[in-house]
VEXDREN-2710 file (C-alpha; in Angstrom, 1 decimal):
% VEXDREN-2710
k/r/px/py/pz
1/MET/64.7/19.0/26.0
2/LYS/61.3/17.5/25.4
3/LYS/60.1/17.1/21.9
4/GLN/57.0/19.0/21.0
5/LYS/54.3/16.9/19.5
6/ASN/52.7/18.0/16.3
7/ILE/49.0/18.3/16.8
8/GLN/46.9/17.4/13.8
9/PHE/43.4/18.8/13.6
10/ASP/40.8/17.2/11.4
11/SER/39.9/19.6/8.7
12/LEU/36.3/20.7/8.8
13/PRO/34.2/20.8/5.6
14/MET/34.2/24.3/4.2
15/LYS/31.1/26.0/3.0
16/PHE/30.8/29.2/1.0
17/ASN/28.9/32.0/2.7
18/PRO/27.5/34.3/0.1
19/GLY/26.7/37.1/2.6
20/LEU/30.3/37.5/3.7
21/LYS/31.7/36.3/0.4
22/LYS/34.1/33.8/2.0
23/TYR/34.4/30.2/2.9
24/GLU/33.7/29.2/6.5
25/PRO/34.0/25.9/8.3
26/GLU/30.7/24.0/8.6
27/LEU/30.4/23.0/12.2
28/PRO/28.7/19.7/13.0
29/LEU/25.4/20.1/14.9
30/LYS/23.9/17.4/17.0
31/LYS/20.4/16.5/15.8
32/LEU/18.1/14.8/18.3
33/ASN/15.3/12.9/16.6
34/LYS/13.8/11.7/19.9
35/GLU/10.1/12.4/20.2
36/ILE/8.6/12.8/23.7
37/GLN/6.3/10.0/24.5
38/ILE/3.8/10.3/27.3
39/LYS/3.0/7.1/29.1
40/VAL/-0.5/6.8/30.4
41/ASP/-1.3/4.4/33.2
42/TRP/-4.8/3.3/32.2
43/LYS/-5.3/1.3/35.4
44/TRP/-5.7/4.5/37.5
45/ILE/-7.9/6.2/35.0
46/TRP/-10.3/3.2/35.0
47/ILE/-10.3/3.2/38.8
48/ILE/-11.2/6.9/38.9
49/ILE/-14.0/6.5/36.3
50/ILE/-15.5/3.5/38.1
51/THR/-15.4/5.3/41.5
52/LEU/-17.0/8.4/40.0
53/LEU/-19.8/6.3/38.5
54/ILE/-20.4/4.5/41.8
55/PHE/-20.6/7.9/43.7
56/ILE/-22.9/9.4/41.1
57/GLY/-25.1/6.2/41.2
58/LEU/-25.3/6.4/45.1
59/PHE/-26.0/10.1/45.0
60/TYR/-28.8/9.7/42.4
61/TRP/-30.2/6.7/44.3
62/LYS/-30.3/8.7/47.5
63/ILE/-32.1/11.7/45.9
64/VAL/-34.7/9.6/44.0
END
């Protein structure tokens, strides 16, 4: 016969719940403190602004 291994569980910290008037295990929750950062590629924004200024200048020069 094979021997059965005794499994030992880590005891969870107990916390008193006044609503139910009993102690319950406090389950660990993962806390993510990562903030979402948006990266802006300024090169393309400058290219768009410069091309818009050129087209507006050409359009204005054509009308006047």
